[in-house]
N, CA, C and O atoms as a Tripos MOL2 file, in Angstrom:
@<TRIPOS>MOLECULE
protein
  312   311    78     0     0
PROTEIN
NO_CHARGES

@<TRIPOS>ATOM
      1 N           5.9000   -1.2890  -17.5480 N.3       1 MET1
      2 CA          3.9910   -0.9850  -17.5770 C.3       1 MET1
      3 C           3.2520    0.2070  -18.0750 C.2       1 MET1
      4 O           3.8020    1.2380  -18.4650 O.2       1 MET1
      5 N           2.0600    0.0130  -18.0380 N.am      2 LYS2
      6 CA          1.3310    1.0810  -18.1510 C.3       2 LYS2
      7 C           1.5550    2.7940  -17.5410 C.2       2 LYS2
      8 O           1.0730    2.6610  -16.4170 O.2       2 LYS2
      9 N           1.7580    3.4760  -17.5840 N.am      3 ASN3
     10 CA          0.4990    5.2710  -16.4780 C.3       3 ASN3
     11 C          -0.7170    5.3250  -16.9690 C.2       3 ASN3
     12 O          -1.1950    4.9520  -18.0400 O.2       3 ASN3
     13 N          -1.4720    6.2180  -15.3620 N.am      4 TRP4
     14 CA         -2.3170    6.2120  -15.7480 C.3       4 TRP4
     15 C          -1.7220    7.8240  -15.7710 C.2       4 TRP4
     16 O          -0.5110    7.8040  -15.5530 O.2       4 TRP4
     17 N          -2.1940    9.0610  -15.9530 N.am      5 THR5
     18 CA         -1.9910   10.5270  -14.6270 C.3       5 THR5
     19 C          -3.3820   11.0190  -15.4310 C.2       5 THR5
     20 O          -3.9800   10.9680  -16.5070 O.2       5 THR5
     21 N          -3.4370   11.6950  -13.6430 N.am      6 PHE6
     22 CA         -4.4530   12.0830  -13.6410 C.3       6 PHE6
     23 C          -4.4770   13.6070  -13.6650 C.2       6 PHE6
     24 O          -3.4070   14.1210  -13.9890 O.2       6 PHE6
     25 N          -5.7330   14.6330  -13.3180 N.am      7 HIS7
     26 CA         -6.3660   15.5130  -14.1570 C.3       7 HIS7
     27 C          -4.5640   17.0360  -13.4170 C.2       7 HIS7
     28 O          -3.8470   17.9280  -13.8690 O.2       7 HIS7
     29 N          -4.7410   16.5310  -12.5570 N.am      8 ASP8
     30 CA         -3.2830   17.2910  -11.9420 C.3       8 ASP8
     31 C          -2.3230   16.6690  -12.5380 C.2       8 ASP8
     32 O          -3.0370   15.6910  -12.7610 O.2       8 ASP8
     33 N          -1.5700   16.4420  -12.8850 N.am      9 GLY9
     34 CA         -0.6720   15.7630  -13.3560 C.3       9 GLY9
     35 C          -0.3350   14.8240  -12.9780 C.2       9 GLY9
     36 O           0.0960   14.3470  -14.0280 O.2       9 GLY9
     37 N          -0.1780   14.1520  -12.3090 N.am     10 GLN10
     38 CA          0.3660   13.1980  -10.7730 C.3      10 GLN10
     39 C           0.0820   12.1410  -11.9520 C.2      10 GLN10
     40 O          -0.8060   12.2710  -12.7950 O.2      10 GLN10
     41 N           1.1930   10.8370  -11.8440 N.am     11 THR11
     42 CA          1.1750    9.5740  -12.9610 C.3      11 THR11
     43 C           1.3920    8.5440  -12.2090 C.2      11 THR11
     44 O           2.4900    8.2910  -11.7100 O.2      11 THR11
     45 N           0.6620    8.0600  -12.1050 N.am     12 VAL12
     46 CA          0.5420    6.3970  -11.3160 C.3      12 VAL12
     47 C           0.2330    5.4230  -12.2550 C.2      12 VAL12
     48 O          -0.7710    5.5490  -12.9560 O.2      12 VAL12
     49 N           1.3390    3.9890  -12.4030 N.am     13 ASN13
     50 CA          1.6800    3.0250  -12.5610 C.3      13 ASN13
     51 C          -0.2700    2.6330  -13.1720 C.2      13 ASN13
     52 O          -1.2890    2.9470  -12.5560 O.2      13 ASN13
     53 N          -0.1990    2.0330  -14.2580 N.am     14 ARG14
     54 CA         -1.7320    1.1610  -14.0090 C.3      14 ARG14
     55 C          -2.4700   -0.1760  -13.1550 C.2      14 ARG14
     56 O          -3.5750   -0.5200  -12.7360 O.2      14 ARG14
     57 N          -0.1390   -0.9690  -13.2530 N.am     15 LEU15
     58 CA         -0.4830   -2.0410  -12.2780 C.3      15 LEU15
     59 C          -0.6400   -1.6080  -10.7040 C.2      15 LEU15
     60 O           0.4960   -1.5760  -10.2300 O.2      15 LEU15
     61 N          -1.4360   -1.3280   -9.9010 N.am     16 GLY16
     62 CA         -1.6070   -0.9260   -8.2080 C.3      16 GLY16
     63 C          -0.6950   -2.4090   -7.3460 C.2      16 GLY16
     64 O           0.0290   -3.2980   -7.7940 O.2      16 GLY16
     65 N          -1.1750   -2.0860   -6.0000 N.am     17 LEU17
     66 CA         -0.7100   -3.0620   -4.3810 C.3      17 LEU17
     67 C          -2.6430   -3.5580   -3.6500 C.2      17 LEU17
     68 O          -2.7490   -4.0530   -2.5280 O.2      17 LEU17
     69 N          -3.1750   -3.4440   -4.0310 N.am     18 GLY18
     70 CA         -4.2690   -3.6930   -2.7630 C.3      18 GLY18
     71 C          -3.8560   -4.6300   -1.7920 C.2      18 GLY18
     72 O          -3.4320   -5.7860   -1.8080 O.2      18 GLY18
     73 N          -4.1480   -3.6510   -0.8170 N.am     19 ALA19
     74 CA         -3.9290   -3.0840    0.3550 C.3      19 ALA19
     75 C          -4.6780   -4.6160    0.9990 C.2      19 ALA19
     76 O          -3.9860   -5.4780    1.5410 O.2      19 ALA19
     77 N          -6.1910   -4.7460    0.8200 N.am     20 MET20
     78 CA         -7.2840   -4.9150    1.4700 C.3      20 MET20
     79 C          -7.1560   -6.8660    2.3660 C.2      20 MET20
     80 O          -7.9950   -7.5260    2.9800 O.2      20 MET20
     81 N          -5.9850   -7.0880    2.0620 N.am     21 ARG21
     82 CA         -5.5320   -8.3840    3.2920 C.3      21 ARG21
     83 C          -3.9950   -8.5840    4.3120 C.2      21 ARG21
     84 O          -3.3630   -9.4900    4.8550 O.2      21 ARG21
     85 N          -3.9460   -7.4290    4.1700 N.am     22 LEU22
     86 CA         -3.2350   -6.1070    5.1170 C.3      22 LEU22
     87 C          -4.0400   -5.6040    6.2530 C.2      22 LEU22
     88 O          -3.7530   -4.4660    6.6240 O.2      22 LEU22
     89 N          -5.1060   -6.2950    6.9570 N.am     23 THR23
     90 CA         -5.5530   -5.9410    7.8740 C.3      23 THR23
     91 C          -5.5460   -7.1800    9.0210 C.2      23 THR23
     92 O          -4.9770   -8.2240    8.7040 O.2      23 THR23
     93 N          -6.0700   -7.0890   10.1340 N.am     24 GLY24
     94 CA         -5.9860   -8.8700   11.0930 C.3      24 GLY24
     95 C          -6.8220   -9.5220   11.1710 C.2      24 GLY24
     96 O          -7.7020   -9.3780   10.3240 O.2      24 GLY24
     97 N          -6.9630  -10.3970   12.0430 N.am     25 GLN25
     98 CA         -8.2940  -10.8080   11.8900 C.3      25 GLN25
     99 C          -8.4140  -11.5760   12.7930 C.2      25 GLN25
    100 O          -7.5020  -11.8670   13.5660 O.2      25 GLN25
    101 N          -9.6050  -12.0390   12.8350 N.am     26 PRO26
    102 CA        -10.8850  -12.6030   11.7990 C.3      26 PRO26
    103 C         -11.4540  -11.3410   11.6660 C.2      26 PRO26
    104 O         -11.5330  -10.4290   12.4900 O.2      26 PRO26
    105 N         -11.9550  -11.4370   10.1670 N.am     27 GLY27
    106 CA        -12.9410  -10.4420    9.7490 C.3      27 GLY27
    107 C         -12.7810   -9.2770    9.0060 C.2      27 GLY27
    108 O         -13.6060   -8.3740    8.8690 O.2      27 GLY27
    109 N         -11.5050   -9.3710    8.4720 N.am     28 ASN28
    110 CA        -10.6150   -8.2110    8.0590 C.3      28 ASN28
    111 C         -10.1910   -6.8240    9.7080 C.2      28 ASN28
    112 O         -10.0970   -5.6020    9.5900 O.2      28 ASN28
    113 N         -10.1310   -7.1460   10.2200 N.am     29 TRP29
    114 CA        -10.7490   -5.8520   10.9760 C.3      29 TRP29
    115 C          -9.0550   -4.8420   12.2790 C.2      29 TRP29
    116 O          -9.6770   -4.5660   13.3050 O.2      29 TRP29
    117 N          -8.4380   -4.6390   12.3700 N.am     30 GLY30
    118 CA         -7.7240   -3.6240   13.1840 C.3      30 GLY30
    119 C          -6.3880   -4.6680   12.0200 C.2      30 GLY30
    120 O          -6.4260   -5.1920   10.9070 O.2      30 GLY30
    121 N          -4.8800   -4.4250   13.6420 N.am     31 PRO31
    122 CA         -3.8580   -4.2150   12.6870 C.3      31 PRO31
    123 C          -3.1360   -5.6670   12.0380 C.2      31 PRO31
    124 O          -4.0470   -6.4650   12.2580 O.2      31 PRO31
    125 N          -2.2520   -6.3060   11.5030 N.am     32 TYR32
    126 CA         -1.9150   -7.1200   11.0660 C.3      32 TYR32
    127 C          -0.9170   -7.2310   11.3470 C.2      32 TYR32
    128 O           0.0040   -6.4190   11.2640 O.2      32 TYR32
    129 N          -0.9360   -8.7990   11.9290 N.am     33 PRO33
    130 CA         -0.5430   -9.9610   12.8970 C.3      33 PRO33
    131 C           0.9010   -9.8060   12.2570 C.2      33 PRO33
    132 O           1.6940   -9.8160   13.1990 O.2      33 PRO33
    133 N           1.4870   -9.6860   11.2190 N.am     34 ASP34
    134 CA          2.4830   -9.9050   10.7940 C.3      34 ASP34
    135 C           3.7720   -8.8190    9.9920 C.2      34 ASP34
    136 O           4.7030   -9.0390    9.2160 O.2      34 ASP34
    137 N           3.3890   -7.9720   10.4590 N.am     35 LYS35
    138 CA          4.9470   -6.5030   10.5370 C.3      35 LYS35
    139 C           5.6710   -6.9910    9.5750 C.2      35 LYS35
    140 O           5.1660   -6.8390    8.4630 O.2      35 LYS35
    141 N           6.9520   -7.6690    9.6140 N.am     36 GLN36
    142 CA          8.0840   -8.1120    8.7910 C.3      36 GLN36
    143 C           7.3010   -9.2050    7.6030 C.2      36 GLN36
    144 O           8.0310   -9.4560    6.6440 O.2      36 GLN36
    145 N           6.1590   -9.7490    7.5800 N.am     37 ARG37
    146 CA          5.9270  -10.3380    6.3200 C.3      37 ARG37
    147 C           5.2850   -8.9380    5.3470 C.2      37 ARG37
    148 O           5.5180   -9.0440    4.1430 O.2      37 ARG37
    149 N           4.7630   -8.0800    5.6400 N.am     38 ALA38
    150 CA          3.9770   -6.9030    5.1370 C.3      38 ALA38
    151 C           5.2110   -5.8800    4.0670 C.2      38 ALA38
    152 O           5.4790   -5.4790    2.9340 O.2      38 ALA38
    153 N           5.6460   -5.9050    5.6340 N.am     39 ALA39
    154 CA          7.2870   -4.9860    5.3770 C.3      39 ALA39
    155 C           8.1530   -5.3280    3.9510 C.2      39 ALA39
    156 O           8.7130   -4.6570    3.0840 O.2      39 ALA39
    157 N           7.8440   -7.3120    4.3270 N.am     40 ARG40
    158 CA          8.7380   -7.4510    2.1150 C.3      40 ARG40
    159 C           8.0580   -7.2840    1.2690 C.2      40 ARG40
    160 O           8.4760   -7.0770    0.1300 O.2      40 ARG40
    161 N           6.3720   -7.3410    1.6940 N.am     41 VAL41
    162 CA          6.2300   -7.3450    0.0860 C.3      41 VAL41
    163 C           4.9520   -6.4480   -0.5190 C.2      41 VAL41
    164 O           3.9060   -6.7850   -1.0730 O.2      41 VAL41
    165 N           5.6210   -4.9220   -0.0930 N.am     42 PHE42
    166 CA          5.5670   -3.2210    0.5950 C.3      42 PHE42
    167 C           7.1040   -2.8720   -0.4560 C.2      42 PHE42
    168 O           7.2910   -1.9750   -1.2780 O.2      42 PHE42
    169 N           7.7960   -3.7300   -0.1070 N.am     43 ARG43
    170 CA          9.1740   -2.1670   -0.2750 C.3      43 ARG43
    171 C           9.9460   -3.5520   -1.4000 C.2      43 ARG43
    172 O          10.9580   -3.3500   -2.0710 O.2      43 ARG43
    173 N           9.2090   -4.8520   -1.3700 N.am     44 LEU44
    174 CA          9.3560   -5.7430   -2.4480 C.3      44 LEU44
    175 C           8.0550   -4.6390   -3.7800 C.2      44 LEU44
    176 O           8.7790   -3.7010   -4.1160 O.2      44 LEU44
    177 N           7.4510   -4.5560   -4.0990 N.am     45 ALA45
    178 CA          6.7170   -3.9730   -4.7360 C.3      45 ALA45
    179 C           6.8770   -2.6420   -4.9750 C.2      45 ALA45
    180 O           6.0630   -2.0060   -5.6460 O.2      45 ALA45
    181 N           7.8030   -2.1860   -4.5110 N.am     46 ALA46
    182 CA          8.0010   -0.7720   -4.4770 C.3      46 ALA46
    183 C           9.2360   -0.8090   -5.4870 C.2      46 ALA46
    184 O           9.1330    0.1050   -6.3050 O.2      46 ALA46
    185 N          10.0660   -1.3830   -5.6230 N.am     47 GLU47
    186 CA         11.2910   -2.5420   -6.2050 C.3      47 GLU47
    187 C          10.8700   -2.5410   -7.5060 C.2      47 GLU47
    188 O          11.3780   -2.3570   -8.6120 O.2      47 GLU47
    189 N           9.5030   -2.8710   -6.9320 N.am     48 MET48
    190 CA          9.2350   -3.4170   -8.7010 C.3      48 MET48
    191 C           8.2930   -1.7640   -9.6040 C.2      48 MET48
    192 O           7.3780   -1.8020  -10.4280 O.2      48 MET48
    193 N           8.6920   -1.0630   -9.2660 N.am     49 GLY49
    194 CA          8.1980   -0.1390   -9.4050 C.3      49 GLY49
    195 C           6.5610   -0.1770   -9.5850 C.2      49 GLY49
    196 O           6.0930   -0.0670  -10.7180 O.2      49 GLY49
    197 N           5.5210   -0.3690   -8.1990 N.am     50 VAL50
    198 CA          4.0270   -0.4170   -7.7300 C.3      50 VAL50
    199 C           4.6520    0.8820   -7.1710 C.2      50 VAL50
    200 O           5.6220    0.8620   -6.4140 O.2      50 VAL50
    201 N           4.0420    2.0040   -7.5840 N.am     51 ASN51
    202 CA          3.9380    3.6310   -7.0280 C.3      51 ASN51
    203 C           2.1100    3.5570   -6.6270 C.2      51 ASN51
    204 O           1.6840    4.2450   -5.6990 O.2      51 ASN51
    205 N           1.1490    2.6350   -7.4610 N.am     52 PHE52
    206 CA         -0.1500    2.9520   -6.8430 C.3      52 PHE52
    207 C          -0.5750    1.7980   -5.2050 C.2      52 PHE52
    208 O           0.2890    0.9310   -5.0700 O.2      52 PHE52
    209 N          -1.1650    1.7680   -4.6250 N.am     53 ILE53
    210 CA         -1.2300    1.0330   -3.7290 C.3      53 ILE53
    211 C          -3.1560    2.0310   -2.9740 C.2      53 ILE53
    212 O          -3.6870    3.0850   -2.6230 O.2      53 ILE53
    213 N          -3.3630    0.1420   -3.2610 N.am     54 ASP54
    214 CA         -5.4170    0.5570   -3.1770 C.3      54 ASP54
    215 C          -5.2740    0.2480   -1.7370 C.2      54 ASP54
    216 O          -4.4460   -0.5950   -1.3910 O.2      54 ASP54
    217 N          -6.2030    1.0190   -0.6420 N.am     55 THR55
    218 CA         -6.1440    1.8140   -0.0840 C.3      55 THR55
    219 C          -8.1290    1.9390    0.7870 C.2      55 THR55
    220 O          -9.0970    2.2640    0.0990 O.2      55 THR55
    221 N          -8.1950    1.7420    1.6630 N.am     56 ALA56
    222 CA         -9.7390    2.0320    2.4710 C.3      56 ALA56
    223 C          -9.7700    1.4990    3.8330 C.2      56 ALA56
    224 O          -9.1190    0.7290    4.5390 O.2      56 ALA56
    225 N         -10.9280    2.3280    3.9040 N.am     57 ILE57
    226 CA        -10.8140    2.6250    5.1590 C.3      57 ILE57
    227 C         -11.5600    0.9950    6.2390 C.2      57 ILE57
    228 O         -11.2100    0.6910    7.3790 O.2      57 ILE57
    229 N         -12.5760    0.2810    5.3900 N.am     58 SER58
    230 CA        -12.7620   -0.1270    5.2660 C.3      58 SER58
    231 C         -11.9590   -2.0490    5.4890 C.2      58 SER58
    232 O         -12.4870   -3.0890    5.8810 O.2      58 SER58
    233 N         -10.5290   -1.7410    5.0140 N.am     59 TYR59
    234 CA         -9.2460   -2.2660    4.5980 C.3      59 TYR59
    235 C          -8.9160   -2.6560    6.6440 C.2      59 TYR59
    236 O          -8.0990   -3.4950    7.0210 O.2      59 TYR59
    237 N          -9.7340   -1.8500    7.5460 N.am     60 GLY60
    238 CA         -9.1700   -1.7600    9.1160 C.3      60 GLY60
    239 C          -8.7170   -0.6310    9.7110 C.2      60 GLY60
    240 O          -7.7600   -0.2810   10.4020 O.2      60 GLY60
    241 N          -9.9440   -0.0520    9.1120 N.am     61 ALA61
    242 CA        -10.4160    1.2690   10.3080 C.3      61 ALA61
    243 C          -8.5900    2.2800   10.2060 C.2      61 ALA61
    244 O          -7.8900    2.8240   11.0600 O.2      61 ALA61
    245 N          -8.5130    2.1580    9.2600 N.am     62 GLY62
    246 CA         -6.8370    3.0420    8.9830 C.3      62 GLY62
    247 C          -5.6280    2.0310    9.6780 C.2      62 GLY62
    248 O          -4.8870    2.6500   10.4410 O.2      62 GLY62
    249 N          -5.4440    1.1480    9.5870 N.am     63 HIS63
    250 CA         -4.2190   -0.0260   10.1830 C.3      63 HIS63
    251 C          -3.4140   -0.0220    8.6020 C.2      63 HIS63
    252 O          -2.2080    0.1890    8.4710 O.2      63 HIS63
    253 N          -3.9620   -0.1840    7.9500 N.am     64 SER64
    254 CA         -3.1530   -1.1200    6.4270 C.3      64 SER64
    255 C          -2.4380    0.7430    6.8410 C.2      64 SER64
    256 O          -1.8650    1.1410    7.8550 O.2      64 SER64
    257 N          -2.7260    1.3110    5.8530 N.am     65 GLU65
    258 CA         -2.2660    2.9580    5.4540 C.3      65 GLU65
    259 C          -1.3410    3.6920    6.9020 C.2      65 GLU65
    260 O          -0.2460    4.2070    6.6760 O.2      65 GLU65
    261 N          -1.7430    3.6760    7.9210 N.am     66 MET66
    262 CA         -0.8130    3.4350    8.5200 C.3      66 MET66
    263 C           0.3420    2.3240    8.9200 C.2      66 MET66
    264 O           1.4490    2.7280    9.2730 O.2      66 MET66
    265 N           0.0350    0.8460    8.8500 N.am     67 LEU67
    266 CA          1.8000    0.3430    8.5060 C.3      67 LEU67
    267 C           2.1390    0.5400    7.3260 C.2      67 LEU67
    268 O           3.3010    0.2660    7.0240 O.2      67 LEU67
    269 N           1.0180    1.1960    6.0710 N.am     68 ILE68
    270 CA          2.2790    1.6060    4.4970 C.3      68 ILE68
    271 C           3.2890    2.3610    5.2790 C.2      68 ILE68
    272 O           4.4120    2.1130    5.7190 O.2      68 ILE68
    273 N           2.4330    3.4280    5.2920 N.am     69 ALA69
    274 CA          3.1980    4.1230    5.8980 C.3      69 ALA69
    275 C           4.4830    3.5560    6.7480 C.2      69 ALA69
    276 O           5.4950    2.9920    6.3300 O.2      69 ALA69
    277 N           4.2450    3.7650    7.5680 N.am     70 GLU70
    278 CA          5.5400    3.0740    8.1060 C.3      70 GLU70
    279 C           6.3740    1.8480    7.1780 C.2      70 GLU70
    280 O           7.5670    1.9330    7.4650 O.2      70 GLU70
    281 N           6.2150    1.1170    6.5070 N.am     71 ILE71
    282 CA          6.7990    0.2380    6.5130 C.3      71 ILE71
    283 C           7.7350    1.4800    4.9170 C.2      71 ILE71
    284 O           8.9160    1.4490    4.5720 O.2      71 ILE71
    285 N           7.0160    2.0420    4.5620 N.am     72 LEU72
    286 CA          7.7440    2.8520    3.0940 C.3      72 LEU72
    287 C           8.5210    4.0050    3.3290 C.2      72 LEU72
    288 O           9.4080    4.2760    2.5190 O.2      72 LEU72
    289 N           8.3480    4.6540    4.2110 N.am     73 HIS73
    290 CA          8.6230    5.8220    5.5370 C.3      73 HIS73
    291 C          10.3170    5.4510    5.5010 C.2      73 HIS73
    292 O          10.6500    4.5940    6.3190 O.2      73 HIS73
    293 N          11.9770    6.3070    4.1800 N.am     74 PRO74
    294 CA         11.0560    7.4110    4.0650 C.3      74 PRO74
    295 C          10.5280    7.8260    2.3430 C.2      74 PRO74
    296 O          11.2080    7.3080    1.4580 O.2      74 PRO74
    297 N           9.3490    8.7330    1.9060 N.am     75 TYR75
    298 CA          9.4460    8.0690    0.1410 C.3      75 TYR75
    299 C          10.4250    8.7110   -0.4160 C.2      75 TYR75
    300 O          11.0970    9.6340    0.0430 O.2      75 TYR75
    301 N          10.4980    8.0370   -1.7190 N.am     76 PRO76
    302 CA         10.9840    8.8940   -2.8970 C.3      76 PRO76
    303 C          10.5050    9.8520   -3.5460 C.2      76 PRO76
    304 O           9.3900    9.7860   -4.0640 O.2      76 PRO76
    305 N          11.4310   11.1080   -3.6360 N.am     77 LYS77
    306 CA         10.8480   12.5100   -4.5600 C.3      77 LYS77
    307 C           9.9990   11.4950   -5.3440 C.2      77 LYS77
    308 O          10.2240   10.2910   -5.4610 O.2      77 LYS77
    309 N           8.2860   12.6910   -6.2110 N.am     78 GLY78
    310 CA          8.2230   12.6930   -6.8780 C.3      78 GLY78
    311 C           7.1130   11.8580   -7.2240 C.2      78 GLY78
    312 O           6.7990   11.7060   -8.4050 O.2      78 GLY78
@<TRIPOS>BOND
     1     1     2 1
     2     2     3 1
     3     3     4 2
     4     3     5 am
     5     5     6 1
     6     6     7 1
     7     7     8 2
     8     7     9 am
     9     9    10 1
    10    10    11 1
    11    11    12 2
    12    11    13 am
    13    13    14 1
    14    14    15 1
    15    15    16 2
    16    15    17 am
    17    17    18 1
    18    18    19 1
    19    19    20 2
    20    19    21 am
    21    21    22 1
    22    22    23 1
    23    23    24 2
    24    23    25 am
    25    25    26 1
    26    26    27 1
    27    27    28 2
    28    27    29 am
    29    29    30 1
    30    30    31 1
    31    31    32 2
    32    31    33 am
    33    33    34 1
    34    34    35 1
    35    35    36 2
    36    35    37 am
    37    37    38 1
    38    38    39 1
    39    39    40 2
    40    39    41 am
    41    41    42 1
    42    42    43 1
    43    43    44 2
    44    43    45 am
    45    45    46 1
    46    46    47 1
    47    47    48 2
    48    47    49 am
    49    49    50 1
    50    50    51 1
    51    51    52 2
    52    51    53 am
    53    53    54 1
    54    54    55 1
    55    55    56 2
    56    55    57 am
    57    57    58 1
    58    58    59 1
    59    59    60 2
    60    59    61 am
    61    61    62 1
    62    62    63 1
    63    63    64 2
    64    63    65 am
    65    65    66 1
    66    66    67 1
    67    67    68 2
    68    67    69 am
    69    69    70 1
    70    70    71 1
    71    71    72 2
    72    71    73 am
    73    73    74 1
    74    74    75 1
    75    75    76 2
    76    75    77 am
    77    77    78 1
    78    78    79 1
    79    79    80 2
    80    79    81 am
    81    81    82 1
    82    82    83 1
    83    83    84 2
    84    83    85 am
    85    85    86 1
    86    86    87 1
    87    87    88 2
    88    87    89 am
    89    89    90 1
    90    90    91 1
    91    91    92 2
    92    91    93 am
    93    93    94 1
    94    94    95 1
    95    95    96 2
    96    95    97 am
    97    97    98 1
    98    98    99 1
    99    99   100 2
   100    99   101 am
   101   101   102 1
   102   102   103 1
   103   103   104 2
   104   103   105 am
   105   105   106 1
   106   106   107 1
   107   107   108 2
   108   107   109 am
   109   109   110 1
   110   110   111 1
   111   111   112 2
   112   111   113 am
   113   113   114 1
   114   114   115 1
   115   115   116 2
   116   115   117 am
   117   117   118 1
   118   118   119 1
   119   119   120 2
   120   119   121 am
   121   121   122 1
   122   122   123 1
   123   123   124 2
   124   123   125 am
   125   125   126 1
   126   126   127 1
   127   127   128 2
   128   127   129 am
   129   129   130 1
   130   130   131 1
   131   131   132 2
   132   131   133 am
   133   133   134 1
   134   134   135 1
   135   135   136 2
   136   135   137 am
   137   137   138 1
   138   138   139 1
   139   139   140 2
   140   139   141 am
   141   141   142 1
   142   142   143 1
   143   143   144 2
   144   143   145 am
   145   145   146 1
   146   146   147 1
   147   147   148 2
   148   147   149 am
   149   149   150 1
   150   150   151 1
   151   151   152 2
   152   151   153 am
   153   153   154 1
   154   154   155 1
   155   155   156 2
   156   155   157 am
   157   157   158 1
   158   158   159 1
   159   159   160 2
   160   159   161 am
   161   161   162 1
   162   162   163 1
   163   163   164 2
   164   163   165 am
   165   165   166 1
   166   166   167 1
   167   167   168 2
   168   167   169 am
   169   169   170 1
   170   170   171 1
   171   171   172 2
   172   171   173 am
   173   173   174 1
   174   174   175 1
   175   175   176 2
   176   175   177 am
   177   177   178 1
   178   178   179 1
   179   179   180 2
   180   179   181 am
   181   181   182 1
   182   182   183 1
   183   183   184 2
   184   183   185 am
   185   185   186 1
   186   186   187 1
   187   187   188 2
   188   187   189 am
   189   189   190 1
   190   190   191 1
   191   191   192 2
   192   191   193 am
   193   193   194 1
   194   194   195 1
   195   195   196 2
   196   195   197 am
   197   197   198 1
   198   198   199 1
   199   199   200 2
   200   199   201 am
   201   201   202 1
   202   202   203 1
   203   203   204 2
   204   203   205 am
   205   205   206 1
   206   206   207 1
   207   207   208 2
   208   207   209 am
   209   209   210 1
   210   210   211 1
   211   211   212 2
   212   211   213 am
   213   213   214 1
   214   214   215 1
   215   215   216 2
   216   215   217 am
   217   217   218 1
   218   218   219 1
   219   219   220 2
   220   219   221 am
   221   221   222 1
   222   222   223 1
   223   223   224 2
   224   223   225 am
   225   225   226 1
   226   226   227 1
   227   227   228 2
   228   227   229 am
   229   229   230 1
   230   230   231 1
   231   231   232 2
   232   231   233 am
   233   233   234 1
   234   234   235 1
   235   235   236 2
   236   235   237 am
   237   237   238 1
   238   238   239 1
   239   239   240 2
   240   239   241 am
   241   241   242 1
   242   242   243 1
   243   243   244 2
   244   243   245 am
   245   245   246 1
   246   246   247 1
   247   247   248 2
   248   247   249 am
   249   249   250 1
   250   250   251 1
   251   251   252 2
   252   251   253 am
   253   253   254 1
   254   254   255 1
   255   255   256 2
   256   255   257 am
   257   257   258 1
   258   258   259 1
   259   259   260 2
   260   259   261 am
   261   261   262 1
   262   262   263 1
   263   263   264 2
   264   263   265 am
   265   265   266 1
   266   266   267 1
   267   267   268 2
   268   267   269 am
   269   269   270 1
   270   270   271 1
   271   271   272 2
   272   271   273 am
   273   273   274 1
   274   274   275 1
   275   275   276 2
   276   275   277 am
   277   277   278 1
   278   278   279 1
   279   279   280 2
   280   279   281 am
   281   281   282 1
   282   282   283 1
   283   283   284 2
   284   283   285 am
   285   285   286 1
   286   286   287 1
   287   287   288 2
   288   287   289 am
   289   289   290 1
   290   290   291 1
   291   291   292 2
   292   291   293 am
   293   293   294 1
   294   294   295 1
   295   295   296 2
   296   295   297 am
   297   297   298 1
   298   298   299 1
   299   299   300 2
   300   299   301 am
   301   301   302 1
   302   302   303 1
   303   303   304 2
   304   303   305 am
   305   305   306 1
   306   306   307 1
   307   307   308 2
   308   307   309 am
   309   309   310 1
   310   310   311 1
   311   311   312 2
@<TRIPOS>SUBSTRUCTURE
     1 MET1         2 RESIDUE 1 A MET
     2 LYS2         6 RESIDUE 1 A LYS
     3 ASN3        10 RESIDUE 1 A ASN
     4 TRP4        14 RESIDUE 1 A TRP
     5 THR5        18 RESIDUE 1 A THR
     6 PHE6        22 RESIDUE 1 A PHE
     7 HIS7        26 RESIDUE 1 A HIS
     8 ASP8        30 RESIDUE 1 A ASP
     9 GLY9        34 RESIDUE 1 A GLY
    10 GLN10       38 RESIDUE 1 A GLN
    11 THR11       42 RESIDUE 1 A THR
    12 VAL12       46 RESIDUE 1 A VAL
    13 ASN13       50 RESIDUE 1 A ASN
    14 ARG14       54 RESIDUE 1 A ARG
    15 LEU15       58 RESIDUE 1 A LEU
    16 GLY16       62 RESIDUE 1 A GLY
    17 LEU17       66 RESIDUE 1 A LEU
    18 GLY18       70 RESIDUE 1 A GLY
    19 ALA19       74 RESIDUE 1 A ALA
    20 MET20       78 RESIDUE 1 A MET
    21 ARG21       82 RESIDUE 1 A ARG
    22 LEU22       86 RESIDUE 1 A LEU
    23 THR23       90 RESIDUE 1 A THR
    24 GLY24       94 RESIDUE 1 A GLY
    25 GLN25       98 RESIDUE 1 A GLN
    26 PRO26      102 RESIDUE 1 A PRO
    27 GLY27      106 RESIDUE 1 A GLY
    28 ASN28      110 RESIDUE 1 A ASN
    29 TRP29      114 RESIDUE 1 A TRP
    30 GLY30      118 RESIDUE 1 A GLY
    31 PRO31      122 RESIDUE 1 A PRO
    32 TYR32      126 RESIDUE 1 A TYR
    33 PRO33      130 RESIDUE 1 A PRO
    34 ASP34      134 RESIDUE 1 A ASP
    35 LYS35      138 RESIDUE 1 A LYS
    36 GLN36      142 RESIDUE 1 A GLN
    37 ARG37      146 RESIDUE 1 A ARG
    38 ALA38      150 RESIDUE 1 A ALA
    39 ALA39      154 RESIDUE 1 A ALA
    40 ARG40      158 RESIDUE 1 A ARG
    41 VAL41      162 RESIDUE 1 A VAL
    42 PHE42      166 RESIDUE 1 A PHE
    43 ARG43      170 RESIDUE 1 A ARG
    44 LEU44      174 RESIDUE 1 A LEU
    45 ALA45      178 RESIDUE 1 A ALA
    46 ALA46      182 RESIDUE 1 A ALA
    47 GLU47      186 RESIDUE 1 A GLU
    48 MET48      190 RESIDUE 1 A MET
    49 GLY49      194 RESIDUE 1 A GLY
    50 VAL50      198 RESIDUE 1 A VAL
    51 ASN51      202 RESIDUE 1 A ASN
    52 PHE52      206 RESIDUE 1 A PHE
    53 ILE53      210 RESIDUE 1 A ILE
    54 ASP54      214 RESIDUE 1 A ASP
    55 THR55      218 RESIDUE 1 A THR
    56 ALA56      222 RESIDUE 1 A ALA
    57 ILE57      226 RESIDUE 1 A ILE
    58 SER58      230 RESIDUE 1 A SER
    59 TYR59      234 RESIDUE 1 A TYR
    60 GLY60      238 RESIDUE 1 A GLY
    61 ALA61      242 RESIDUE 1 A ALA
    62 GLY62      246 RESIDUE 1 A GLY
    63 HIS63      250 RESIDUE 1 A HIS
    64 SER64      254 RESIDUE 1 A SER
    65 GLU65      258 RESIDUE 1 A GLU
    66 MET66      262 RESIDUE 1 A MET
    67 LEU67      266 RESIDUE 1 A LEU
    68 ILE68      270 RESIDUE 1 A ILE
    69 ALA69      274 RESIDUE 1 A ALA
    70 GLU70      278 RESIDUE 1 A GLU
    71 ILE71      282 RESIDUE 1 A ILE
    72 LEU72      286 RESIDUE 1 A LEU
    73 HIS73      290 RESIDUE 1 A HIS
    74 PRO74      294 RESIDUE 1 A PRO
    75 TYR75      298 RESIDUE 1 A TYR
    76 PRO76      302 RESIDUE 1 A PRO
    77 LYS77      306 RESIDUE 1 A LYS
    78 GLY78      310 RESIDUE 1 A GLY
């Protein structure tokens, strides 16, 4: 994968993983109903080298960020 380097020197892959669908239903708001399925997707993405995950407050009022943090912890160095 090609990389992108920010002004602060942090480098991420240009190909990222969008977390928009990692929210509850209906209307994409609230906690995701299948935590184990989400864990499989995000762990596989990390194994494949994805180190950029797109999240936004509009993707479920912080639920996706909390779930991603729980799934991917402990974080690798760097």
